[in-house]
PAZABA-40807 format. One record per residue (C-alpha): x, y, z. Coordinates in pm, 1 decimal. Last residue first. Example, Ala and Ser with C-alpha at 12.3 -4.5 7.8 and 13.67 -1.06 7.14 Angstrom:
REM PAZABA-40807
         X         Y         Z
    1367.0    -106.0     714.0
    1230.0    -450.0     780.0
END
This chain:
REM PAZABA-40807
         X         Y         Z
   17818.3   12521.3    9846.9
   17557.5   12275.0    9871.2
   17257.4   12463.8    9849.7
   16893.0   12380.3    9814.2
   16664.8   12599.8    9604.7
   16378.4   12800.5    9754.1
   16182.7   13021.3    9511.6
   16086.2   12749.0    9276.6
   15886.9   12758.7    8969.9
   15737.2   12452.3    8740.1
   15543.7   12526.0    8404.4
   15282.1   12762.6    8236.9
   15414.0   13019.5    7981.5
   15551.6   13359.3    7968.8
   15390.2   13573.1    8254.3
   15387.1   13283.6    8512.9
   15688.1   13468.7    8724.6
   15709.2   13840.9    8682.2
   15654.6   13930.7    9071.7
   15929.8   13656.5    9163.1
   16185.0   13889.8    9009.5
   16406.5   13676.9    8775.8
   16645.0   13369.3    8844.8
   16878.7   13184.6    8620.8
   17066.1   12880.6    8720.2
   17396.0   12764.6    8500.2
   17456.9   12398.7    8530.7
   17702.9   12150.9    8661.6
   17622.5   11783.6    8575.0
   17505.5   11543.8    8854.7
   17461.8   11555.5    9167.6
   17488.4   11211.3    9386.0
   17191.3   11072.6    9540.3
   17180.0   11003.6    9886.6
   17216.6   10655.9   10035.5
   17006.5   10387.8   10182.3
   16715.9   10475.4    9939.8
   16351.4   10574.4    9907.2
   16156.5   10655.6    9650.4
   16340.8   10423.1    9440.1
   16519.1   10483.5    9100.4
   16716.9   10739.5    9188.0
   16716.4   11106.8    9038.9
   17045.7   11307.8    8986.7
   17037.5   11653.2    9137.8
   17138.1   11893.1    8858.6
   17410.4   12152.7    8946.0
   17428.3   12512.1    9000.2
   17604.5   12830.3    8972.4
   17410.9   13161.9    8969.3
   17246.3   13396.7    8774.3
   17032.4   13706.6    8856.7
   16818.6   13916.6    8616.0
   16841.4   14262.4    8611.2
   16531.2   14475.7    8735.5
   16331.7   14593.5    8435.3
   16314.0   14797.4    8109.0
   16558.1   14568.4    7921.4
   16693.8   14320.9    8141.5
   17069.5   14330.3    8269.6
   17222.7   14025.8    8402.1
   17352.9   14055.3    8765.9
   17589.3   13786.9    8915.5
   17557.2   13561.9    9246.2
   17850.8   13401.3    9353.6
   17793.5   13167.6    9670.4
   17851.1   12812.3    9485.0
   17660.1   12496.3    9437.2
   17287.2   12586.8    9386.1
   17097.3   12266.0    9311.3
   16803.6   12227.0    9045.7
   16586.3   11903.2    9011.3
   16263.7   12020.6    9069.5
   16384.9   12317.7    8771.3
   16378.5   12030.7    8544.0
   16698.7   12098.2    8303.7
   16651.2   12299.7    7996.6
   16622.7   12608.2    8215.5
   16465.2   12976.1    8152.3
   16074.1   12844.8    8085.7
   16136.3   12617.6    8408.9
   16149.6   12926.7    8610.1
   16347.1   13007.5    8918.3
   16219.5   13290.1    9150.6
   16363.6   13615.8    9302.8
   16256.5   13805.6    9597.1
   16277.2   14208.4    9540.8
   16336.1   14492.1    9780.0
   16693.0   14523.0    9719.5
   16848.0   14187.1    9529.8
   16678.9   13846.2    9690.2
   16768.6   13460.7    9627.0
   16633.1   13205.0    9827.1
   16843.6   12943.3   10017.4
   16785.4   12562.3   10109.7
   16921.7   12339.0   10369.4
   16589.3   12378.8   10607.0
   16348.7   12588.6   10386.1
   16054.2   12369.4   10393.9
   16101.6   12239.9   10765.1
   16068.4   12594.6   10869.1
   16195.5   12521.4   11232.4
   16572.5   12642.4   11131.7
   16423.8   12967.2   11020.9
   16504.9   13033.5   10645.3
   16793.8   13177.6   10470.7
   16806.0   13443.9   10193.9
   17081.5   13475.6    9980.0
   17205.5   13821.2    9852.5
   17232.0   14018.0    9490.5
   17401.2   14352.7    9581.4
   17138.1   14651.3    9596.0
   17342.8   14915.0    9749.4
   17078.7   15203.5    9848.7
   17256.6   15523.7    9728.6
   17057.9   15848.3    9810.1
   17119.9   16157.3    9615.2
   16968.4   16459.0    9781.9
   17002.1   16777.2    9546.6
   16911.2   17148.4    9638.1
   16760.5   17317.4    9345.1
   16531.2   17534.2    9555.2
   16685.9   17591.6    9896.1
   16651.8   17408.3   10212.2
   16739.3   17527.6   10546.3
   16854.2   17229.0   10732.9
   16735.9   16898.8   10881.1
   16851.7   16555.2   10734.7
   16711.7   16257.8   10860.0
   16800.8   15892.7   10784.7
   16549.9   15697.9   10879.9
   16577.1   15329.1   11038.6
   16575.5   14964.0   10937.0
   16951.4   15018.8   10828.7
   17133.9   15295.3   10942.0
   17226.3   15562.6   10678.5
   17558.4   15746.3   10648.0
   17567.6   16096.2   10559.2
   17794.6   16226.1   10251.2
   17899.3   16572.1   10203.3
   18030.7   16719.8    9915.3
   17695.3   16823.8    9776.9
   17444.1   16651.6    9962.1
   17514.8   16269.8    9941.7
   17305.2   16031.1   10120.9
   17412.9   15676.1   10220.8
   17341.8   15322.1   10261.6
   17623.4   15056.0   10326.4
   17380.5   14787.1   10437.5
   17059.3   14817.4   10273.3
   16877.5   14512.0   10349.6
   16673.2   14665.4   10678.1
   16549.6   14923.7   10419.4
   16675.8   15283.7   10500.9
   16364.0   15540.3   10489.9
   16455.8   15885.4   10408.9
   16371.9   16169.2   10642.8
   16376.3   16508.7   10491.6
   16359.6   16781.9   10765.3
   16279.3   17168.6   10757.5
   16452.7   17498.1   10876.2
   16265.0   17821.4   10765.1
   16201.9   18005.7   10465.0
   15988.2   17685.6   10344.0
   16135.2   17511.8    9986.6
   15983.4   17452.1    9630.0
   16170.6   17222.9    9394.5
   16396.0   17074.0    9600.0
   16580.6   16759.2    9403.5
   16550.1   16425.6    9538.5
   16758.6   16148.3    9333.5
   16706.3   15774.5    9432.9
   16962.6   15535.3    9343.6
   16886.9   15201.4    9417.7
   16869.3   15052.0    9080.1
   16580.0   14855.2    8894.3
   16361.9   14902.7    9217.9
   16407.9   15201.2    9175.2
   16405.8   15367.7    8838.8
   16469.4   15695.5    9012.5
   16368.4   16101.0    9011.6
   16165.6   16215.4    9313.4
   16097.6   16568.8    9298.4
   16033.8   16749.4    9643.9
   15794.8   17058.4    9753.1
   15826.0   17201.1   10098.9
   15594.0   17449.8   10184.8
   15307.0   17248.3   10179.5
   15439.9   16889.5   10173.1
   15410.1   16832.5    9788.5
   15564.7   16520.5    9697.3
   15659.5   16460.9    9274.4
   15715.1   16145.1    9110.5
   15956.9   15863.7    9071.3
   15920.9   15625.2    9316.0
   16057.8   15547.1    9682.5
   15861.4   15449.3    9957.8
   15893.6   15557.6   10285.9
   15972.8   15936.6   10237.6
   15920.4   16117.8   10583.7
   15895.1   16514.7   10560.2
   15989.3   16706.6   10864.3
   15838.7   17014.0   10977.4
   15597.7   16857.7   11231.0
   15554.3   16524.1   11132.3
   15489.2   16457.5   10779.9
   15410.0   16134.0   10545.8
   15522.0   15952.5   10226.7
   15463.3   15694.4    9960.9
   15162.2   15521.2   10088.1
   14904.6   15733.2    9964.1
   15045.6   15715.3    9610.2
   14933.3   15379.3    9586.7
   14570.1   15433.2    9592.1
   14465.5   15314.7    9249.2
   14697.1   15003.5    9308.6
   14516.8   14927.7    9607.8
   14159.3   14989.4    9467.0
   14241.2   14745.1    9165.3
   14446.7   14486.7    9392.0
   14126.6   14447.4    9599.2
   13889.8   14416.0    9296.7
   14111.4   14126.3    9151.9
   14161.0   13931.2    9472.9
   13802.7   13961.6    9606.7
   13645.2   13809.1    9283.8
   13499.6   13489.8    9434.4
   13371.1   13350.0    9115.1
   13707.0   13440.3    8976.8
   13852.7   13628.0    8678.0
   14077.5   13645.7    8415.9
   14307.2   13340.9    8545.8
   14692.1   13323.8    8635.9
   14851.9   13002.0    8567.7
   14692.7   12663.0    8615.6
   15008.6   12542.7    8848.2
   14908.6   12845.1    9080.5
   14624.8   12690.6    9187.9
   14279.4   12903.5    9216.0
   14151.3   12705.2    8941.6
   14091.6   12425.7    9155.2
   14187.9   12115.6    8953.8
   14555.3   12074.8    9006.7
   14769.3   11890.1    8775.8
   15143.3   11952.2    8879.7
   15391.6   11816.1    8626.2
   15658.3   11973.7    8735.2
   15623.9   12121.7    9085.6
   15506.7   12495.5    9159.0
   15677.6   12642.2    9442.5
   15669.8   12941.4    9636.4
   15270.6   12977.7    9595.3
   15057.9   13297.6    9560.2
   14693.3   13191.3    9556.7
   14434.9   13401.4    9388.1
   14671.7   13497.8    9093.2
   14528.4   13725.8    8855.0
   14512.2   13795.4    8476.5
   14466.6   14135.7    8266.3
   14717.1   14352.5    8405.2
   14983.5   14299.6    8123.1
   15229.5   14202.7    8371.2
   14988.5   13968.2    8541.5
   14825.8   14011.3    8888.5
   14853.2   13874.7    9224.0
   15274.3   13911.2    9178.9
   15230.8   14275.2    9267.5
   15060.4   14179.1    9619.9
   15315.0   13926.5    9772.0
   15638.8   14047.8    9638.8
   15654.2   14384.3    9543.7
   15408.0   14536.8    9747.4
   15466.5   14272.8   10057.3
   15815.6   14407.2   10053.7
   15736.8   14767.0   10071.8
   15491.1   14762.5   10298.7
   15709.6   14529.9   10505.8
   16008.0   14804.2   10522.5
   15735.1   15096.6   10585.4
   15620.5   14870.7   10902.4
   15972.4   14818.9   10991.9
   16072.1   15186.6   10991.5
   15863.3   15288.1   11329.0
   15660.6   15626.2   11302.3
   15448.3   15482.9   11602.5
   15083.0   15535.9   11510.9
   15109.3   15625.7   11148.8
   15346.7   15297.5   11080.8
   15106.0   15108.6   11258.5
   14830.4   15192.1   11041.0
   15005.3   15128.2   10728.4
   15125.3   14795.5   10838.9
   14780.5   14696.9   10911.1
   14683.5   14811.2   10519.9
   14970.8   14635.7   10403.3
   14841.2   14321.6   10570.1
   14497.5   14325.4   10436.7
   14659.6   14366.9   10097.7
   14897.0   14068.1   10167.7
   14547.5   13865.6   10290.7
   14402.9   13968.5    9978.5
   14650.7   13793.5    9747.9
   14594.7   13456.1    9932.3
   14937.5   13330.4   10036.8
   14821.1   12967.3   10022.6
   15148.0   12772.2   10029.9
   15113.4   12396.8    9925.0
   15450.8   12413.5    9744.4
   15630.5   12644.1    9989.1
   15529.8   12468.7   10340.6
   15516.8   12733.3   10616.8
   15445.7   12618.1   10947.5
   15686.3   12794.0   11169.8
   15410.2   12879.6   11403.4
   15091.0   12693.9   11353.5
   14899.7   12752.1   11049.2
   14742.5   13087.0   10925.2
   14452.6   13028.6   10716.5
   14267.5   12988.9   10377.5
   13996.6   12740.8   10580.6
   14198.3   12467.7   10450.3
   14418.0   12580.2   10181.6
   14660.4   12639.9   10470.7
   14970.0   12847.4   10480.8
   14811.8   13211.4   10511.4
   15020.9   13510.7   10474.6
   15258.1   13602.5   10182.8
   15543.2   13853.5   10262.4
   15782.6   13687.7    9996.0
   15956.6   13481.7   10268.1
   15633.1   13344.9   10391.9
   15489.0   13490.1   10707.9
   15392.2   13317.2   11026.8
   15650.6   13313.4   11281.3
   15838.0   13633.2   11287.5
   15612.6   13863.2   11077.4
   15309.5   13728.8   11261.5
   15444.2   13729.4   11587.3
   15575.1   14079.3   11547.4
   15243.9   14214.3   11436.8
   15072.4   14024.7   11713.3
   15307.5   14225.9   11954.3
   15203.2   14552.9   11767.0
   14863.1   14466.0   11825.5
   14911.5   14406.9   12207.5
   15102.2   14740.3   12216.4
   14827.4   14911.3   12039.8
   14565.6   14758.4   12279.0
   14758.4   14905.0   12579.9
   14784.0   15260.9   12441.3
   14414.5   15293.9   12384.0
   14408.3   15642.4   12275.3
   14030.8   15595.2   12130.9
   14155.0   15706.2   11778.5
   14458.6   15505.5   11753.8
   14333.8   15190.3   11956.6
   14018.4   15167.1   11719.2
   14221.9   15242.4   11424.1
   14448.0   14940.2   11526.6
   14158.2   14721.9   11593.2
   14063.3   14753.9   11247.5
   14403.4   14685.2   11128.2
   14391.4   14362.9   11343.1
   14033.2   14289.8   11206.8
   14154.3   14303.6   10863.5
   14447.9   14061.6   10963.2
   14253.0   13776.0   11098.8
   13982.9   13777.2   10861.6
   14257.5   13782.8   10550.5
   14434.5   13491.0   10728.8
   14150.3   13281.6   10814.2
   14235.2   13134.8   11164.1
   14502.0   13261.3   11366.2
   14691.2   13598.7   11430.8
   14944.8   13600.7   11727.4
   14924.0   13687.2   12084.0
   14553.4   13751.6   12112.2
   14464.3   13854.5   12423.4
   14334.9   14219.4   12327.4
   14157.3   14071.3   12043.0
   13962.4   13815.4   12234.0
   14003.6   13461.8   12140.3
   13812.1   13210.0   11960.2
   13626.3   13456.6   11747.1
   13851.3   13538.8   11430.0
   13597.2   13336.3   11213.6
   13811.5   13088.0   11121.6
   13889.0   13063.3   11492.3
   13578.3   12993.1   11564.1
   13510.6   12730.9   11353.8
   13807.4   12542.8   11490.2
   13679.9   12644.2   11868.3
   13338.3   12475.2   11778.6
   13142.2   12496.8   12114.5
   12951.3   12780.2   11985.1
   13060.0   12915.1   11637.5
   12923.1   13265.3   11589.5
   12959.6   13396.6   11984.9
   13302.7   13170.3   12013.8
   13396.7   13420.9   12296.6
   13653.1   13613.9   12099.7
   13497.2   13884.6   11935.9
   13287.9   14159.8   12122.0
   13571.6   14389.6   12135.9
   13645.6   14477.5   11809.8
   13280.6   14487.2   11714.0
   13189.9   14725.4   12013.3
   13500.6   14940.1   11910.3
   13369.9   14985.1   11576.4
   13031.0   15075.4   11694.6
   13188.9   15349.2   11921.7
   13362.7   15470.1   11634.8
   13052.4   15510.1   11417.9
   12874.6   15655.9   11721.1
   13128.9   15925.2   11749.9
   13021.9   16088.2   11425.4
   13306.7   16339.1   11325.4
   13217.8   16285.5   10962.3
   13503.7   16171.2   10786.2
   13712.5   16013.4   11090.9
   13400.4   15872.6   11182.4
   13341.2   15703.1   10858.9
   13703.0   15584.6   10837.9
   13665.6   15414.2   11219.1
   13312.3   15251.8   11079.6
   13514.6   15107.2   10770.2
   13808.5   14953.9   10936.3
   13540.7   14788.4   11187.5
   13312.9   14703.0   10903.6
   13615.1   14480.1   10744.2
   13580.6   14157.8   10984.1
   13431.9   13849.7   10784.1
   13177.0   13661.1   11040.3
   13009.6   13986.5   11099.2
   12895.1   14070.4   11466.0
   12690.0   14003.3   11759.5
   12465.4   14090.7   12025.9
   12187.1   14261.6   11918.8
   12056.5   14608.0   12029.0
   11703.8   14650.7   12157.9
   11837.2   14801.1   12497.7
   12184.6   14875.0   12484.6
   12541.4   14740.6   12350.7
   12601.1   14719.6   12003.8
   12426.1   14603.3   11714.8
   12077.1   14698.1   11544.8
   12078.4   15063.2   11605.3
   12432.2   15150.0   11508.6
   12370.8   14901.1   11218.0
   12115.5   15118.2   11062.5
   12288.2   15410.1   11114.7
   12590.5   15312.8   10948.6
   12369.9   15203.0   10628.6
   12220.6   15529.9   10650.3
   12586.9   15702.6   10642.8
   12667.1   15491.8   10354.9
   12369.0   15572.5   10138.5
   12475.8   15955.5   10229.0
   12827.7   15895.3   10140.2
   12722.4   15771.8    9825.0
   12560.5   16068.1    9717.2
   12829.7   16270.3    9864.9
   13091.6   16362.5    9572.9
   13358.0   16557.9    9679.1
   13575.8   16376.9    9433.8
   13850.8   16166.4    9608.2
   13745.5   16221.4    9977.6
   13368.9   16159.1    9899.0
   13416.3   15860.5    9664.1
   13685.5   15733.6    9907.3
   13434.6   15745.1   10210.2
   13175.4   15577.0    9990.7
   13404.7   15299.8    9888.9
   13475.2   15236.1   10250.6
   13134.6   15260.8   10366.4
   13009.0   14998.8   10082.8
   13280.9   14782.8   10184.3
   13130.2   14788.9   10567.3
   12786.7   14708.8   10443.8
   12916.7   14421.8   10265.7
   13074.7   14313.7   10572.3
   12782.8   14358.5   10776.9
   12573.1   14117.4   10539.7
   12869.3   13898.8   10517.2
   12620.9   13576.3   10490.9
   12832.3   13355.2   10694.5
   12900.0   13374.1   11076.3
   12602.8   13616.8   11074.8
   12354.5   13371.6   10985.5
   11995.5   13504.1   11057.1
   12115.4   13862.1   11035.6
   11807.9   13946.0   10815.1
   11523.4   13709.0   10796.0
   11412.2   13456.2   10506.6
   11723.5   13454.4   10301.6
   11773.2   13420.5    9955.5
   11493.1   13653.8    9884.7
   11647.3   13904.3    9700.5
   11686.9   14168.8   10006.7
   11932.1   13890.2   10156.9
   12171.7   13864.6    9860.6
   12106.5   14240.8    9788.8
   12238.4   14364.4   10106.9
   12105.7   14723.7   10199.1
   11985.8   14823.9   10516.7
   11925.8   15199.2   10571.8
   11585.1   15202.1   10749.8
   11425.2   15300.9   10401.0
   11564.5   14997.7   10238.1
   11867.6   15053.7    9998.8
   11841.3   14929.0    9645.1
   11808.4   15265.4    9480.1
   12091.1   15383.8    9663.6
   12314.9   15146.1    9505.2
   12165.8   15177.6    9169.5
   12229.2   15548.0    9191.1
   12567.3   15524.7    9326.9
   12668.8   15287.6    9037.9
   12528.3   15551.6    8795.2
   12713.0   15857.8    8917.7
   13050.8   15672.3    9010.0
   13045.5   15487.9    8673.1
   12953.7   15806.2    8472.1
   13243.2   16020.5    8668.0
   13481.4   15703.8    8567.3
   13360.2   15717.8    8182.3
   13395.2   16093.8    8169.3
   13748.8   16093.4    8265.9
   13829.8   16395.4    8463.5
   14144.7   16276.9    8591.8
   14355.9   16212.4    8909.8
   14084.6   16190.0    9182.0
   13898.2   15947.8    8944.1
   14132.0   15711.7    9008.5
   14050.8   15707.9    9365.8
   13698.3   15670.3    9310.6
   13701.1   15418.9    9033.2
   13899.1   15210.5    9273.4
   13640.0   15231.9    9543.8
   13376.4   15099.8    9283.5
   13586.1   14786.6    9225.9
   13615.6   14744.8    9611.3
   13201.3   14819.1    9633.3
   13111.0   14562.5    9339.2
   13340.0   14290.0    9533.1
   13135.0   14393.9    9862.3
   12822.5   14309.7    9710.9
   12902.2   13994.8    9564.3
   12950.3   13880.5    9944.4
   12658.0   13636.4    9929.7
   12801.6   13463.4    9617.5
   12709.9   13571.5    9225.5
   12416.2   13646.2    9087.3
   12071.8   13605.8    9201.0
   11811.4   13430.5    8975.9
   11496.9   13655.5    8988.2
   11224.5   13563.4    9274.7
   11242.3   13877.6    9478.8
   11173.4   14167.7    9239.7
   11115.9   14461.5    9431.4
   11217.5   14695.1    9153.9
   11510.6   14823.3    9355.5
   11621.0   14474.9    9436.1
   11604.7   14378.7    9089.1
   11819.7   14646.2    8979.9
   12067.9   14565.9    9282.7
   12115.5   14218.9    9172.2
   12116.5   14314.9    8804.6
   12458.5   14496.8    8929.8
   12664.2   14199.0    8984.4
   12558.1   14043.3    8621.7
   12864.9   13833.8    8622.1
   12920.4   13987.1    8251.0
   12854.0   14338.2    8395.8
   13130.6   14269.6    8680.1
   13362.0   14125.0    8452.0
   13330.9   14425.7    8224.3
   13357.1   14666.0    8498.9
   13702.1   14482.1    8599.9
   13798.5   14511.2    8231.1
   13795.8   14881.3    8286.6
   13944.2   14904.9    8626.5
   14250.1   14657.7    8516.8
   14360.0   14811.8    8162.8
   14382.8   15205.7    8157.9
   14341.3   15251.1    8533.4
   14575.6   14957.9    8626.5
   14822.3   15019.5    8373.9
   14852.7   15388.4    8502.9
   14914.7   15289.8    8868.6
   15135.1   15034.3    8779.4
   15357.3   15256.6    8545.2
   15334.8   15499.4    8836.8
   15472.5   15234.0    9084.4
   15726.8   15085.9    8872.0
   15889.3   15416.4    8691.4
   15722.4   15707.9    8515.7
   15528.5   15964.5    8739.7
   15350.6   15925.2    9088.6
   15188.3   16226.0    9199.6
   15205.6   16255.0    9556.7
   15025.5   16567.1    9731.6
   14697.9   16489.2    9581.5
   14532.5   16311.1    9873.8
   14669.3   16516.7   10147.2
   14947.1   16386.5   10311.6
   14934.3   16140.3   10603.9
   15047.5   16243.5   10942.5
   15326.8   16050.3   11161.4
   15363.1   16002.3   11532.8
   14992.8   15987.9   11566.9
   14714.5   16225.3   11709.3
   14369.7   16177.9   11688.6
   14175.2   16233.0   11390.4
   14353.3   15974.9   11187.5
   14375.9   15959.8   10821.7
   14345.5   15574.5   10733.3
   14324.3   15578.8   10347.9
   14371.1   15927.1   10189.0
   14299.5   16299.9   10290.0
   14151.6   16519.2   10033.6
   13834.1   16656.9   10218.6
   13937.6   16755.3   10559.5
   13920.4   16520.3   10847.0
   13614.5   16551.8   11104.7
   13625.8   16694.2   11440.7
   13360.8   16561.2   11698.3
   13604.9   16427.5   11975.2
END
């Protein structure tokens, strides 16, 4: 297998045959609407402020000092600071694919020059170690992120090449990958080992896809299969789980340990399974995904229930108020689901991409795109007084000492168009609904919608082939009663599947998709202690939350008392949802012989969860007791 992908592909462009194929980079153009506006403000606000923060943190000085041979200068940032630089630069690259903005071009050129100048002759580049913070390379594989950082470099370089055709950073990345290939793996003179933080697995497969060099795919497979023997943490099962090194990937039933690490590893293993045709490994990864979604995922799609180790807990261990739900874990999950979607064509993976995008990723950044959540809890208590700046009770922060969440969000939003549509044969699949234009070769479709404010999506054929073609529209699992109308013909949709229309299209043909969006209650699994006897509110692809700023009474004390949910229009966005409730009276004693009675009836107002925390700090709840 020596072929390479053509210039223009987005994230995860398989060489091997898959059920679905990504569209070229510029095939989807987002217009006005939630996703288009998100991409525009990410470019106009988040990426430039990210540049400012990295400059203020002196992240680039690490490269300048290494290039000059200065080994006694102060090192700036944690040992994975290089990785955050590369994620930001990846965002710059994806954005540069859409514009000829001179600032973006300058960043790509000047930052690439700094990275290249810091690279050692043998291809090694890691400013933390090169600055003299360690005596030897790879002395602490469990902690030092050397391979992780080079993996992020490779991802950034592939993005830059695909987005702009620039090869300077790709040359740096190939030298780094060649160095890793000489150092690690099976064979004479190679080290047995891997990084304590997976990401190189993803990166190496993408580099293989871009260059056709099978050595990179083989190294990725080695990094996947070498795990699971506690090599990085001998005799310490807890530490090994944290490092995704306790159980071999092929034997793992559900993700465990550090959530971000575990899910990045699963995504990388999925890439390896796709490109090597390893159907058994792919099936095991699908089973892992199912177990995660069914037993270890919060209602918003958040992953990681424990602050200790930023980790998954046991099945159904999903406390709302101390939920971790790191933003990066949701980003990693989106990347995993995308790969499984390409491999299998199953709508459930696109469903989760949508749910996590709106409810576990988008909440990580403020509406003005300048402040961030690292942790995404589902409850903030009245009077919360947390000292950790990651705690949501402290509000969104402009930056973090570990800046993975802001930079991860930037590169995700900059590449959102990649996740909208795919093709297979003569059929165009639309997975995510957003205003814009989709160009699938001979078939071009214009999409008009204010989704997710409403469930009406109008698709107009702009260009059509001379032969029959298919249009497949995802019907989300919540969209009962969905239908597509073409002229006088109505076609019902099946939830959790694709509604496919095959016909000879003509320019001007219209398909009107209607996805019912009545507000609904969501009920937790009986084994989830924190949700028993409570409900959450959803509408379409959005989860809702109750904030203190909208209520006179303490939100901790609110109880829902009836099934009626009504929509209240809100300018320029999804509606609020009103419900009937009551105030729980507060007993004097912490524990009592009788339950406290309900007090006065009060209205309850909920807004989309992604909007919470943008007005003033205060209490918030997603799950409310229900006695109706």
